[in-house]
N, C-alpha and C positions, 0 to 999 in steps of 0.2 A: 555905803560905798558910792563913789562918784563915777561909776563906770557907765557909759552911755548904753553899752550893750545889755548890761544887767538891768537897766531901766527899761529898755525895750522888752526884755524877757519878762519883767514884772508887770508890763502893760502900762507903765507910767509914761512912756513916749510911743506914739503910734509909728508903725512901720508897715511896709507893703508886704505882709506875710505871704509866703509862697507855700510853705509846708512846715509841719511841726510833728515831732515825735516825743516820746517820753523824755528823752535826754538832749534834744537839739531843736533849735528854731532856725528856719530859713526865711530870709526876707530880702527884698530888692536893695541893691546898693544905691545910695542917693546920688553918686557920681559915677554912673556906668561908663565902662570903657568899650562896651559892645552891646548889641541888642538884648542879649541875655547876660545879666551880671547879678548874680545872687550870692549873698553872704549866708554861710552856715556857721552857727555859733553853738558851743555847748552851753546848756543851761546853767551848769555849775561853772563859776568863774575860774578860769584857767588862763595863764599868760603864754605858755610855751607848749609846742607840740609834744615834748618829752613827757609832759604831765599826762598825756593819754595813756602812757604805758602803765599807769596806776589803775586804769579802768578795766573792768571785766571785758572779756573778748566779745561777748554778745553786744556790748555797747559800741564797740568798734565796728562790728558787722552792721549794726544799725546805722552807723555814720556813713559807711560805704554804700549801703543800700539806699540811703537817702540821697546821696550824690546821684546815683543812677536814676532814681525816681524823679528827681528834679529835672535832670537832662531830658528824660522822656516827656515829662509834662511840658517843658519849654520847647520841645521839638528840636533839640540839638544832639540827641543821643546818637543818631546815625551819622550826621555830618561831622560831629566831633566837638569837643569842648575841652577847656583847660581847667584843672583844679589847682589852685595856688594858695599857699600860705606864706605870709611874711612874718619873720621873727626878728624882733629888735629894731632899734632906730636906723641901722645901716641898710635894712631891707625896705624901709619905707613904711613900716608898720605904724599906723596912727593911733589905733585904739589898743590899749594893753589888755585885751581880752582875746584869746585865741579865736581866730575866725578863718574860715576857708572861703575862698572866692571860686565860684563856678562861673566861667566866662565862655560864651559862645554866641553863635548866631551870625557870624561872619568869619572869614578866613583870618587867622591870627598869625602874627609874625613868628618866626622860629626863635627859640631861646637856646643859646649855646651852640 
């Protein structure tokens, strides 16, 4: 597979690893938009958030706990952070591997 995130997960491409669980890997975004900008990717290749519905509930709990653990480790849990997922070309998704952005460390603009 020619997926850059799958290659990072396999250790073929180095990344600034922040955290890792059995099912997810978190690493720093190479083009951060804020002081804290971490990507969280499932180790199993998926392209759309709807595919998460096929996973066991404990894996989803693992994902949301990881979001909180990263926010605490990065010092943004209290001040606030944004968790964002882009889906498809109209959203700006550049890598066709499901990934979540955890963004914080400064005041972020409102959405909507």
